[in-house]
C-alpha positions as CSV (number, residue, x, y, z in Angstrom):
1,X,97.7,57.2,94.0
2,X,98.6,58.9,90.8
3,X,101.5,57.5,88.9
4,X,102.4,61.0,87.6
5,X,101.9,64.5,88.8
6,X,99.2,66.2,86.8
7,X,97.9,69.8,87.5
8,X,94.4,70.0,89.0
9,X,93.5,72.6,86.4
10,X,95.1,74.4,83.5
11,X,95.8,78.1,83.5
12,X,94.1,80.7,81.3
13,X,96.3,81.6,78.3
14,X,97.1,85.3,77.8
15,X,98.4,85.9,74.3
16,X,101.1,88.5,73.9
17,X,100.8,91.2,71.3
18,X,103.9,93.4,71.2
19,X,103.5,96.5,69.0
20,X,107.0,97.6,69.6
21,X,110.2,98.0,67.5
22,X,112.6,96.3,69.8
23,X,110.9,93.6,72.0
24,X,113.4,90.8,72.8
25,X,111.4,88.1,71.0
26,X,109.3,89.7,68.3
27,X,110.2,93.3,68.0
28,X,108.9,95.2,64.9
29,X,106.9,92.1,63.7
30,X,103.5,93.6,64.6
31,X,104.0,97.4,64.4
32,X,101.8,97.4,61.3
33,X,98.2,97.6,62.4
34,X,96.9,95.0,60.0
35,X,99.6,92.5,60.9
36,X,98.9,93.1,64.6
37,X,95.2,92.5,64.1
38,X,95.8,89.3,62.0
39,X,98.2,88.0,64.6
40,X,95.7,88.6,67.4
41,X,93.0,86.9,65.4
42,X,95.2,83.8,65.1
43,X,96.0,83.8,68.9
44,X,92.2,84.0,69.6
45,X,91.5,81.2,67.3
46,X,94.3,79.2,68.9
47,X,92.8,79.5,72.4
48,X,93.9,82.8,74.0
49,X,91.2,84.0,76.3
50,X,93.1,87.2,77.1
51,X,95.1,89.4,74.7
52,X,97.8,91.6,76.4
53,X,98.7,94.5,74.1
54,X,101.9,96.4,74.9
55,X,103.6,99.2,73.0
56,X,106.7,99.6,75.2
57,X,109.5,97.1,75.2
58,X,110.6,96.3,78.7
59,X,113.5,94.0,77.7
60,X,116.7,94.4,79.8
61,X,118.4,97.7,78.9
62,X,115.3,99.3,77.3
63,X,114.2,102.9,77.9
64,X,110.7,104.2,78.4
65,X,108.4,104.9,75.4
66,X,106.4,108.2,75.7
67,X,102.7,107.8,76.4
68,X,101.8,109.5,73.1
69,X,103.6,106.9,71.1
70,X,102.1,104.1,73.1
71,X,98.6,105.5,72.4
72,X,99.4,105.8,68.7
73,X,100.3,102.2,68.6
74,X,97.7,100.6,70.9
75,X,94.5,102.6,70.5
76,X,93.7,101.9,66.8
77,X,94.4,98.2,67.2
78,X,92.4,97.9,70.4
79,X,89.5,99.8,68.9
80,X,89.3,97.4,65.9
81,X,89.8,94.3,67.9
82,X,87.3,95.1,70.6
83,X,84.7,95.9,67.9
84,X,85.3,92.5,66.3
85,X,85.7,90.5,69.5
86,X,83.5,92.1,72.1
87,X,83.6,89.0,74.4
88,X,87.4,88.6,74.4
89,X,89.2,90.1,77.4
90,X,91.8,92.7,76.5
91,X,94.7,93.7,78.7
92,X,96.9,96.7,78.1
93,X,100.6,96.5,79.2
94,X,101.4,100.1,80.3
95,X,102.7,102.2,83.2
96,X,101.0,105.3,82.0
97,X,97.6,106.6,83.2
98,X,96.7,108.4,80.0
99,X,97.3,105.2,77.9
100,X,95.3,103.2,80.4
101,X,92.4,105.7,80.4
102,X,92.0,105.6,76.6
103,X,92.2,101.8,76.6
104,X,89.6,101.5,79.3
105,X,87.3,103.8,77.4
106,X,87.6,101.3,74.5
107,X,86.8,98.3,76.7
108,X,90.1,97.1,78.1
109,X,89.4,95.3,81.4
110,X,92.9,94.6,82.7
111,X,95.9,97.0,83.1
112,X,99.2,95.1,83.3
113,X,101.7,97.4,85.0
114,X,105.3,96.2,85.4
115,X,105.9,98.9,87.9
116,X,103.0,97.9,90.1
117,X,101.6,101.4,90.2
118,X,105.0,103.0,91.1
119,X,105.6,105.0,87.9
120,X,102.5,107.1,87.4
121,X,100.5,108.1,90.5
122,X,97.5,109.0,88.4
123,X,97.1,105.3,87.4
124,X,96.0,104.2,90.9
125,X,93.5,107.0,90.9
126,X,92.1,106.0,87.5
127,X,91.7,102.4,88.7
128,X,89.9,103.4,91.8
129,X,87.3,105.1,89.7
130,X,86.9,102.2,87.3
131,X,86.0,99.2,89.5
132,X,85.3,97.0,86.5
133,X,89.0,97.0,85.6
134,X,91.6,94.7,87.1
135,X,95.3,95.5,87.7
136,X,98.3,93.1,87.5
137,X,100.9,94.1,90.0
138,X,104.3,92.8,88.8
139,X,107.5,92.6,90.9
140,X,110.6,94.2,89.4
141,X,113.9,95.1,91.0
142,X,115.1,98.3,89.4
143,X,113.8,99.5,86.0
144,X,114.0,97.8,82.6
145,X,117.1,99.8,81.8
146,X,119.0,98.7,85.0
147,X,117.2,95.6,86.3
148,X,119.7,93.0,85.0
149,X,122.7,94.7,86.3
150,X,123.7,92.4,89.1
151,X,120.3,91.8,90.8
152,X,120.7,90.8,94.5
153,X,118.3,89.4,97.1
154,X,118.8,88.1,100.6
155,X,115.7,85.9,100.0
156,X,114.0,86.4,96.7
157,X,110.7,84.7,97.8
158,X,110.4,86.7,101.0
159,X,111.3,90.0,99.4
160,X,108.7,89.5,96.6
161,X,106.1,88.6,99.1
162,X,106.9,91.7,101.2
163,X,106.7,93.8,98.0
164,X,103.3,92.3,97.1
165,X,102.0,93.0,100.6
166,X,103.1,96.6,100.4
167,X,101.6,97.1,96.9
168,X,98.3,95.4,97.9
169,X,98.1,97.7,100.9
170,X,98.8,100.7,98.7
171,X,96.0,99.7,96.3
172,X,93.5,99.2,99.1
173,X,94.4,102.6,100.5
174,X,93.8,104.1,97.1
175,X,90.3,102.6,96.9
176,X,91.1,99.8,94.5
177,X,89.1,96.7,95.2
178,X,91.0,93.7,96.5
179,X,89.2,91.4,94.0
180,X,90.6,93.5,91.2
181,X,94.2,92.8,92.1
182,X,96.4,90.1,90.4
183,X,100.0,89.3,91.1
184,X,103.0,88.6,88.9
185,X,106.3,87.7,90.4
186,X,108.1,89.1,87.4
187,X,110.3,86.3,85.9
188,X,113.3,88.0,84.3
189,X,112.7,91.4,85.8
190,X,115.6,92.1,88.0
191,X,116.4,88.4,88.6
192,X,119.3,86.1,87.7
193,X,118.9,82.5,86.7
194,X,118.9,81.2,90.3
195,X,116.2,83.7,91.3
196,X,114.0,82.8,88.3
197,X,114.3,79.0,89.0
198,X,113.6,79.6,92.7
199,X,110.4,81.6,91.9
200,X,109.2,79.0,89.3
201,X,109.8,76.2,91.8
202,X,107.9,77.9,94.5
203,X,105.0,79.8,92.9
204,X,102.5,78.3,95.3
205,X,104.0,80.4,98.1
206,X,102.4,83.5,96.5
207,X,99.0,81.9,96.8
208,X,98.9,83.0,100.4
209,X,97.5,86.3,99.3
210,X,94.4,84.7,97.9
211,X,94.7,86.6,94.7
212,X,95.1,85.4,91.1
213,X,98.7,84.7,89.9
214,X,100.0,85.6,86.5
215,X,103.3,84.1,85.2
216,X,105.2,85.2,82.1
217,X,108.2,83.0,81.4
218,X,107.6,82.8,77.6
219,X,110.8,82.7,75.5
220,X,112.8,84.4,78.3
221,X,116.6,84.4,78.6
222,X,116.8,82.1,81.6
223,X,116.0,79.3,79.2
224,X,118.9,80.3,77.1
225,X,121.2,80.2,80.2
226,X,120.2,76.5,80.7
227,X,120.0,75.5,77.1
228,X,121.5,77.9,74.7
229,X,118.9,79.0,72.2
230,X,117.4,82.0,70.3
231,X,114.0,83.2,71.6
232,X,112.1,81.3,68.9
233,X,113.9,78.1,69.8
234,X,112.8,78.1,73.5
235,X,109.4,76.4,73.3
236,X,110.6,73.4,75.2
237,X,111.7,75.5,78.0
238,X,108.5,77.5,77.9
239,X,106.4,74.3,78.2
240,X,108.5,73.1,81.1
241,X,107.8,76.4,82.9
242,X,104.1,76.1,81.9
243,X,103.8,72.7,83.4
244,X,105.4,73.7,86.7
245,X,103.2,76.8,86.7
246,X,100.1,74.7,86.3
247,X,101.2,72.3,89.0
248,X,101.7,75.3,91.3
249,X,98.2,76.4,90.6
250,X,98.8,79.7,88.8
251,X,95.8,81.3,87.2
252,X,97.0,83.0,84.0
253,X,100.0,82.1,81.8
254,X,101.3,84.9,79.5
255,X,102.6,83.3,76.3
256,X,103.8,84.0,72.8
257,X,103.1,80.5,71.4
258,X,99.4,80.1,72.2
259,X,98.7,77.0,70.0
260,X,101.6,75.0,71.3
261,X,100.7,75.8,75.0
262,X,97.0,74.9,74.3
263,X,98.0,71.7,72.6
264,X,100.4,70.8,75.5
265,X,97.7,71.3,78.1
266,X,95.0,69.5,76.0
267,X,97.2,66.4,75.6
268,X,98.2,66.5,79.3
269,X,94.6,66.7,80.4
270,X,93.6,63.8,78.1
271,X,96.4,61.7,79.5
272,X,95.4,62.6,83.1
273,X,91.8,61.5,82.4
274,X,92.8,58.2,80.9
275,X,95.2,57.4,83.7
276,X,94.4,54.3,85.7
277,X,95.6,53.8,89.3
């Protein structure tokens, strides 16, 4: 019997590249194209297997960013990165079909839609005609502008599972392949502290769909509510969430601090291998 609980495997690390002026953690830091590219190069060197590029802040209270501006921010960066790193998987965080289409043309192979294909009907049609592209369906109650105004659930786990089932059925009806669907329970998107902790403590319940699970808890404010801290000071809380996520068998962990997460899992794995019964 193991003396400690070690995850059976470690999740793939998805590095976050925010090319926004007001993201909660690193707004305006990577709006400059060269700085964005350099930061991405660092994340790849640190162990990120997927890079998720987003040009629209979805922090609580934020408003939509026009597709044209998203394209202006994302496309030149993606073009340069894909040329330099053809084997790296690139994801684009957008709700807009026009943005996704241009990104797919450049080689993006994942679309990360916080609205789970509810914002732009054309996005589902686009994905159905691009079977090489995967979609992350994220749960969110409300919109980024309203989602943290008193979120309420009767049973947060049941309601998220019901949402996932409805969205999966929608995708299949639109011709999107089941094997191209990934699920994200949406930590911090229309959830209070209790909801977030319940989700993190029960991630395995979403495995019943037989689809890859994505979790993004990096630097989020639920950590601050437990241990008051600025976003940059929340790595301890991030690693706690990462450990639980790995134990709960999630597949992809979306993170800001790639090196620290890679190091955490490398040391954890080494200890697990050296453990004696």
